[in-house]
Jmol script that loads the backbone (N, CA, C; Angstrom):
load data "model"
ATOM      1  N   MET A   1      56.482  -8.230 -61.054  1.00  0.00           N
ATOM      2  CA  MET A   1      56.070  -9.613 -61.007  1.00  0.00           C
ATOM      3  C   MET A   1      54.649  -9.680 -60.442  1.00  0.00           C
ATOM      4  N   ILE A   2      53.814 -10.386 -61.145  1.00  0.00           N
ATOM      5  CA  ILE A   2      52.438 -10.595 -60.725  1.00  0.00           C
ATOM      6  C   ILE A   2      52.233 -12.099 -60.580  1.00  0.00           C
ATOM      7  N   TYR A   3      51.900 -12.535 -59.379  1.00  0.00           N
ATOM      8  CA  TYR A   3      51.740 -13.960 -59.080  1.00  0.00           C
ATOM      9  C   TYR A   3      52.979 -14.763 -59.469  1.00  0.00           C
ATOM     10  N   GLY A   4      54.127 -14.184 -59.287  1.00  0.00           N
ATOM     11  CA  GLY A   4      55.386 -14.865 -59.549  1.00  0.00           C
ATOM     12  C   GLY A   4      55.813 -14.904 -61.006  1.00  0.00           C
ATOM     13  N   LYS A   5      55.052 -14.276 -61.876  1.00  0.00           N
ATOM     14  CA  LYS A   5      55.394 -14.243 -63.308  1.00  0.00           C
ATOM     15  C   LYS A   5      55.761 -12.815 -63.703  1.00  0.00           C
ATOM     16  N   PRO A   6      56.737 -12.646 -64.583  1.00  0.00           N
ATOM     17  CA  PRO A   6      57.108 -11.290 -65.006  1.00  0.00           C
ATOM     18  C   PRO A   6      56.007 -10.644 -65.849  1.00  0.00           C
ATOM     19  N   LEU A   7      55.990  -9.329 -65.824  1.00  0.00           N
ATOM     20  CA  LEU A   7      54.989  -8.563 -66.564  1.00  0.00           C
ATOM     21  C   LEU A   7      55.049  -8.842 -68.061  1.00  0.00           C
ATOM     22  N   ILE A   8      56.221  -9.137 -68.568  1.00  0.00           N
ATOM     23  CA  ILE A   8      56.369  -9.389 -70.005  1.00  0.00           C
ATOM     24  C   ILE A   8      55.572 -10.624 -70.441  1.00  0.00           C
ATOM     25  N   ALA A   9      55.434 -11.596 -69.572  1.00  0.00           N
ATOM     26  CA  ALA A   9      54.644 -12.787 -69.903  1.00  0.00           C
ATOM     27  C   ALA A   9      53.172 -12.424 -70.057  1.00  0.00           C
ATOM     28  N   TYR A  10      52.666 -11.604 -69.152  1.00  0.00           N
ATOM     29  CA  TYR A  10      51.265 -11.176 -69.248  1.00  0.00           C
ATOM     30  C   TYR A  10      51.042 -10.277 -70.452  1.00  0.00           C
ATOM     31  N   MET A  11      52.021  -9.435 -70.769  1.00  0.00           N
ATOM     32  CA  MET A  11      51.895  -8.589 -71.956  1.00  0.00           C
ATOM     33  C   MET A  11      51.879  -9.437 -73.224  1.00  0.00           C
ATOM     34  N   GLY A  12      52.651 -10.508 -73.249  1.00  0.00           N
ATOM     35  CA  GLY A  12      52.651 -11.398 -74.405  1.00  0.00           C
ATOM     36  C   GLY A  12      51.308 -12.079 -74.591  1.00  0.00           C
ATOM     37  N   ILE A  13      50.715 -12.531 -73.499  1.00  0.00           N
ATOM     38  CA  ILE A  13      49.391 -13.170 -73.565  1.00  0.00           C
ATOM     39  C   ILE A  13      48.344 -12.165 -74.021  1.00  0.00           C
ATOM     40  N   LEU A  14      48.412 -10.951 -73.482  1.00  0.00           N
ATOM     41  CA  LEU A  14      47.467  -9.907 -73.858  1.00  0.00           C
ATOM     42  C   LEU A  14      47.639  -9.510 -75.325  1.00  0.00           C
ATOM     43  N   THR A  15      48.863  -9.438 -75.794  1.00  0.00           N
ATOM     44  CA  THR A  15      49.126  -9.091 -77.191  1.00  0.00           C
ATOM     45  C   THR A  15      48.609 -10.176 -78.134  1.00  0.00           C
ATOM     46  N   LEU A  16      48.866 -11.426 -77.790  1.00  0.00           N
ATOM     47  CA  LEU A  16      48.368 -12.523 -78.629  1.00  0.00           C
ATOM     48  C   LEU A  16      46.847 -12.557 -78.652  1.00  0.00           C
ATOM     49  N   SER A  17      46.222 -12.349 -77.504  1.00  0.00           N
ATOM     50  CA  SER A  17      44.759 -12.317 -77.449  1.00  0.00           C
ATOM     51  C   SER A  17      44.204 -11.187 -78.306  1.00  0.00           C
ATOM     52  N   SER A  18      44.843 -10.037 -78.252  1.00  0.00           N
ATOM     53  CA  SER A  18      44.411  -8.898 -79.054  1.00  0.00           C
ATOM     54  C   SER A  18      44.577  -9.178 -80.549  1.00  0.00           C
ATOM     55  N   LEU A  19      45.667  -9.836 -80.909  1.00  0.00           N
ATOM     56  CA  LEU A  19      45.892 -10.195 -82.315  1.00  0.00           C
ATOM     57  C   LEU A  19      44.819 -11.164 -82.813  1.00  0.00           C
ATOM     58  N   LEU A  20      44.503 -12.157 -82.011  1.00  0.00           N
ATOM     59  CA  LEU A  20      43.467 -13.124 -82.396  1.00  0.00           C
ATOM     60  C   LEU A  20      42.095 -12.464 -82.474  1.00  0.00           C
ATOM     61  N   PHE A  21      41.815 -11.529 -81.572  1.00  0.00           N
ATOM     62  CA  PHE A  21      40.543 -10.814 -81.609  1.00  0.00           C
ATOM     63  C   PHE A  21      40.443  -9.941 -82.860  1.00  0.00           C
ATOM     64  N   THR A  22      41.545  -9.318 -83.253  1.00  0.00           N
ATOM     65  CA  THR A  22      41.571  -8.523 -84.478  1.00  0.00           C
ATOM     66  C   THR A  22      41.276  -9.403 -85.692  1.00  0.00           C
ATOM     67  N   ALA A  23      41.883 -10.565 -85.729  1.00  0.00           N
ATOM     68  CA  ALA A  23      41.630 -11.497 -86.837  1.00  0.00           C
ATOM     69  C   ALA A  23      40.190 -11.988 -86.814  1.00  0.00           C
ATOM     70  N   PHE A  24      39.646 -12.218 -85.621  1.00  0.00           N
ATOM     71  CA  PHE A  24      38.256 -12.666 -85.504  1.00  0.00           C
ATOM     72  C   PHE A  24      37.291 -11.647 -86.093  1.00  0.00           C
ATOM     73  N   ILE A  25      37.533 -10.369 -85.824  1.00  0.00           N
ATOM     74  CA  ILE A  25      36.651  -9.324 -86.356  1.00  0.00           C
ATOM     75  C   ILE A  25      36.660  -9.357 -87.879  1.00  0.00           C
ATOM     76  N   SER A  26      37.838  -9.476 -88.460  1.00  0.00           N
ATOM     77  CA  SER A  26      37.947  -9.482 -89.916  1.00  0.00           C
ATOM     78  C   SER A  26      37.302 -10.718 -90.529  1.00  0.00           C
ATOM     79  N   VAL A  27      37.637 -11.871 -89.999  1.00  0.00           N
ATOM     80  CA  VAL A  27      37.120 -13.122 -90.565  1.00  0.00           C
ATOM     81  C   VAL A  27      35.613 -13.223 -90.393  1.00  0.00           C
ATOM     82  N   SER A  28      35.107 -12.834 -89.237  1.00  0.00           N
ATOM     83  CA  SER A  28      33.663 -12.959 -89.006  1.00  0.00           C
ATOM     84  C   SER A  28      32.862 -12.023 -89.903  1.00  0.00           C
ATOM     85  N   ASN A  29      33.423 -10.864 -90.216  1.00  0.00           N
ATOM     86  CA  ASN A  29      32.705  -9.922 -91.070  1.00  0.00           C
ATOM     87  C   ASN A  29      32.836 -10.238 -92.548  1.00  0.00           C
ATOM     88  N   VAL A  30      34.007 -10.651 -92.986  1.00  0.00           N
ATOM     89  CA  VAL A  30      34.246 -10.854 -94.413  1.00  0.00           C
ATOM     90  C   VAL A  30      33.844 -12.250 -94.866  1.00  0.00           C
ATOM     91  N   LYS A  31      34.328 -13.266 -94.186  1.00  0.00           N
ATOM     92  CA  LYS A  31      34.110 -14.631 -94.655  1.00  0.00           C
ATOM     93  C   LYS A  31      32.740 -15.180 -94.270  1.00  0.00           C
ATOM     94  N   PHE A  32      32.343 -14.944 -93.032  1.00  0.00           N
ATOM     95  CA  PHE A  32      31.097 -15.542 -92.553  1.00  0.00           C
ATOM     96  C   PHE A  32      29.909 -14.590 -92.613  1.00  0.00           C
ATOM     97  N   ASN A  33      30.161 -13.331 -92.981  1.00  0.00           N
ATOM     98  CA  ASN A  33      29.112 -12.314 -93.072  1.00  0.00           C
ATOM     99  C   ASN A  33      28.311 -12.230 -91.772  1.00  0.00           C
ATOM    100  N   TYR A  34      29.038 -12.312 -90.649  1.00  0.00           N
ATOM    101  CA  TYR A  34      28.451 -12.281 -89.324  1.00  0.00           C
ATOM    102  C   TYR A  34      28.914 -10.998 -88.656  1.00  0.00           C
ATOM    103  N   HIS A  35      28.023 -10.046 -88.478  1.00  0.00           N
ATOM    104  CA  HIS A  35      28.397  -8.701 -88.043  1.00  0.00           C
ATOM    105  C   HIS A  35      28.131  -8.492 -86.556  1.00  0.00           C
ATOM    106  N   LEU A  36      28.671  -9.371 -85.739  1.00  0.00           N
ATOM    107  CA  LEU A  36      28.552  -9.211 -84.295  1.00  0.00           C
ATOM    108  C   LEU A  36      29.279  -7.948 -83.846  1.00  0.00           C
ATOM    109  N   ILE A  37      30.484  -7.741 -84.380  1.00  0.00           N
ATOM    110  CA  ILE A  37      31.278  -6.543 -84.101  1.00  0.00           C
ATOM    111  C   ILE A  37      31.473  -5.826 -85.436  1.00  0.00           C
ATOM    112  N   PRO A  38      31.065  -4.572 -85.528  1.00  0.00           N
ATOM    113  CA  PRO A  38      31.200  -3.851 -86.804  1.00  0.00           C
ATOM    114  C   PRO A  38      32.662  -3.785 -87.269  1.00  0.00           C
ATOM    115  N   PHE A  39      32.832  -3.817 -88.589  1.00  0.00           N
ATOM    116  CA  PHE A  39      34.179  -3.822 -89.152  1.00  0.00           C
ATOM    117  C   PHE A  39      34.953  -2.547 -88.843  1.00  0.00           C
ATOM    118  N   LYS A  40      34.253  -1.459 -88.517  1.00  0.00           N
ATOM    119  CA  LYS A  40      34.950  -0.212 -88.197  1.00  0.00           C
ATOM    120  C   LYS A  40      35.822  -0.362 -86.956  1.00  0.00           C
ATOM    121  N   TRP A  41      35.591  -1.385 -86.143  1.00  0.00           N
ATOM    122  CA  TRP A  41      36.407  -1.632 -84.953  1.00  0.00           C
ATOM    123  C   TRP A  41      37.709  -2.334 -85.284  1.00  0.00           C
ATOM    124  N   HIS A  42      37.811  -2.937 -86.457  1.00  0.00           N
ATOM    125  CA  HIS A  42      39.013  -3.679 -86.832  1.00  0.00           C
ATOM    126  C   HIS A  42      40.282  -2.799 -86.803  1.00  0.00           C
ATOM    127  N   PRO A  43      40.295  -1.619 -87.440  1.00  0.00           N
ATOM    128  CA  PRO A  43      41.509  -0.793 -87.367  1.00  0.00           C
ATOM    129  C   PRO A  43      41.820  -0.303 -85.959  1.00  0.00           C
ATOM    130  N   ARG A  44      40.795  -0.057 -85.170  1.00  0.00           N
ATOM    131  CA  ARG A  44      41.012   0.395 -83.795  1.00  0.00           C
ATOM    132  C   ARG A  44      41.662  -0.696 -82.954  1.00  0.00           C
ATOM    133  N   VAL A  45      41.155  -1.901 -83.081  1.00  0.00           N
ATOM    134  CA  VAL A  45      41.729  -3.020 -82.322  1.00  0.00           C
ATOM    135  C   VAL A  45      43.129  -3.334 -82.850  1.00  0.00           C
ATOM    136  N   ALA A  46      43.338  -3.168 -84.149  1.00  0.00           N
ATOM    137  CA  ALA A  46      44.676  -3.378 -84.717  1.00  0.00           C
ATOM    138  C   ALA A  46      45.673  -2.370 -84.154  1.00  0.00           C
ATOM    139  N   ALA A  47      45.250  -1.127 -83.970  1.00  0.00           N
ATOM    140  CA  ALA A  47      46.131  -0.115 -83.385  1.00  0.00           C
ATOM    141  C   ALA A  47      46.473  -0.466 -81.935  1.00  0.00           C
ATOM    142  N   VAL A  48      45.500  -0.963 -81.196  1.00  0.00           N
ATOM    143  CA  VAL A  48      45.755  -1.400 -79.815  1.00  0.00           C
ATOM    144  C   VAL A  48      46.730  -2.569 -79.817  1.00  0.00           C
ATOM    145  N   THR A  49      46.569  -3.485 -80.758  1.00  0.00           N
ATOM    146  CA  THR A  49      47.466  -4.634 -80.868  1.00  0.00           C
ATOM    147  C   THR A  49      48.899  -4.192 -81.143  1.00  0.00           C
ATOM    148  N   ILE A  50      49.071  -3.253 -82.053  1.00  0.00           N
ATOM    149  CA  ILE A  50      50.413  -2.754 -82.374  1.00  0.00           C
ATOM    150  C   ILE A  50      51.030  -2.065 -81.160  1.00  0.00           C
ATOM    151  N   THR A  51      50.223  -1.287 -80.446  1.00  0.00           N
ATOM    152  CA  THR A  51      50.720  -0.621 -79.241  1.00  0.00           C
ATOM    153  C   THR A  51      51.150  -1.634 -78.181  1.00  0.00           C
ATOM    154  N   LEU A  52      50.327  -2.641 -77.961  1.00  0.00           N
ATOM    155  CA  LEU A  52      50.678  -3.695 -76.997  1.00  0.00           C
ATOM    156  C   LEU A  52      51.956  -4.428 -77.419  1.00  0.00           C
ATOM    157  N   ALA A  53      52.083  -4.688 -78.724  1.00  0.00           N
ATOM    158  CA  ALA A  53      53.272  -5.382 -79.211  1.00  0.00           C
ATOM    159  C   ALA A  53      54.528  -4.535 -79.012  1.00  0.00           C
ATOM    160  N   LEU A  54      54.412  -3.234 -79.212  1.00  0.00           N
ATOM    161  CA  LEU A  54      55.560  -2.356 -78.998  1.00  0.00           C
ATOM    162  C   LEU A  54      55.954  -2.292 -77.522  1.00  0.00           C
ATOM    163  N   VAL A  55      54.968  -2.242 -76.646  1.00  0.00           N
ATOM    164  CA  VAL A  55      55.263  -2.251 -75.210  1.00  0.00           C
ATOM    165  C   VAL A  55      55.892  -3.581 -74.815  1.00  0.00           C
ATOM    166  N   HIS A  56      55.356  -4.665 -75.338  1.00  0.00           N
ATOM    167  CA  HIS A  56      55.885  -6.000 -75.059  1.00  0.00           C
ATOM    168  C   HIS A  56      57.337  -6.119 -75.539  1.00  0.00           C
ATOM    169  N   ALA A  57      57.611  -5.618 -76.736  1.00  0.00           N
ATOM    170  CA  ALA A  57      58.974  -5.656 -77.273  1.00  0.00           C
ATOM    171  C   ALA A  57      59.914  -4.787 -76.458  1.00  0.00           C
ATOM    172  N   THR A  58      59.449  -3.629 -76.024  1.00  0.00           N
ATOM    173  CA  THR A  58      60.268  -2.736 -75.200  1.00  0.00           C
ATOM    174  C   THR A  58      60.601  -3.402 -73.870  1.00  0.00           C
ATOM    175  N   LEU A  59      59.634  -4.050 -73.265  1.00  0.00           N
ATOM    176  CA  LEU A  59      59.912  -4.767 -72.008  1.00  0.00           C
ATOM    177  C   LEU A  59      60.905  -5.905 -72.235  1.00  0.00           C
ATOM    178  N   GLY A  60      60.763  -6.599 -73.360  1.00  0.00           N
ATOM    179  CA  GLY A  60      61.690  -7.696 -73.656  1.00  0.00           C
ATOM    180  C   GLY A  60      63.094  -7.220 -73.879  1.00  0.00           C
ATOM    181  N   VAL A  61      63.252  -6.174 -74.661  1.00  0.00           N
ATOM    182  CA  VAL A  61      64.596  -5.633 -74.911  1.00  0.00           C
ATOM    183  C   VAL A  61      65.147  -5.018 -73.626  1.00  0.00           C
ATOM    184  N   GLY A  62      64.297  -4.350 -72.874  1.00  0.00           N
ATOM    185  CA  GLY A  62      64.734  -3.745 -71.625  1.00  0.00           C
ATOM    186  C   GLY A  62      65.179  -4.777 -70.597  1.00  0.00           C
ATOM    187  N   SER A  63      64.500  -5.909 -70.544  1.00  0.00           N
ATOM    188  CA  SER A  63      64.908  -6.944 -69.585  1.00  0.00           C
ATOM    189  C   SER A  63      66.220  -7.616 -70.023  1.00  0.00           C
ATOM    190  N   TYR A  64      66.500  -7.571 -71.302  1.00  0.00           N
ATOM    191  CA  TYR A  64      67.750  -8.156 -71.798  1.00  0.00           C
ATOM    192  C   TYR A  64      68.947  -7.294 -71.404  1.00  0.00           C
ATOM    193  N   PHE A  65      68.778  -5.984 -71.468  1.00  0.00           N
ATOM    194  CA  PHE A  65      69.900  -5.083 -71.214  1.00  0.00           C
ATOM    195  C   PHE A  65      70.030  -4.664 -69.744  1.00  0.00           C
ATOM    196  N   PHE A  66      68.952  -4.755 -68.978  1.00  0.00           N
ATOM    197  CA  PHE A  66      69.026  -4.273 -67.592  1.00  0.00           C
ATOM    198  C   PHE A  66      68.818  -5.371 -66.608  1.00  0.00           C
TER     199      PHE A  66
END
end "model"
wireframe off; spacefill off
backbone 0.3
color backbone group
């Protein structure tokens, strides 16, 4: 618990933020032709997002059973 909130809540916020950032990289490069962050970072951030989502899901399932 961090500041009275379970870790799974913070992992959910972090996962959602990572997902939105991944979408931002794609949309900004493809639709708006704005290359603030190179597109080569999109798969890397997507992999981090998937990892965070798996950890978040593991914590959720683990809190249900234990």
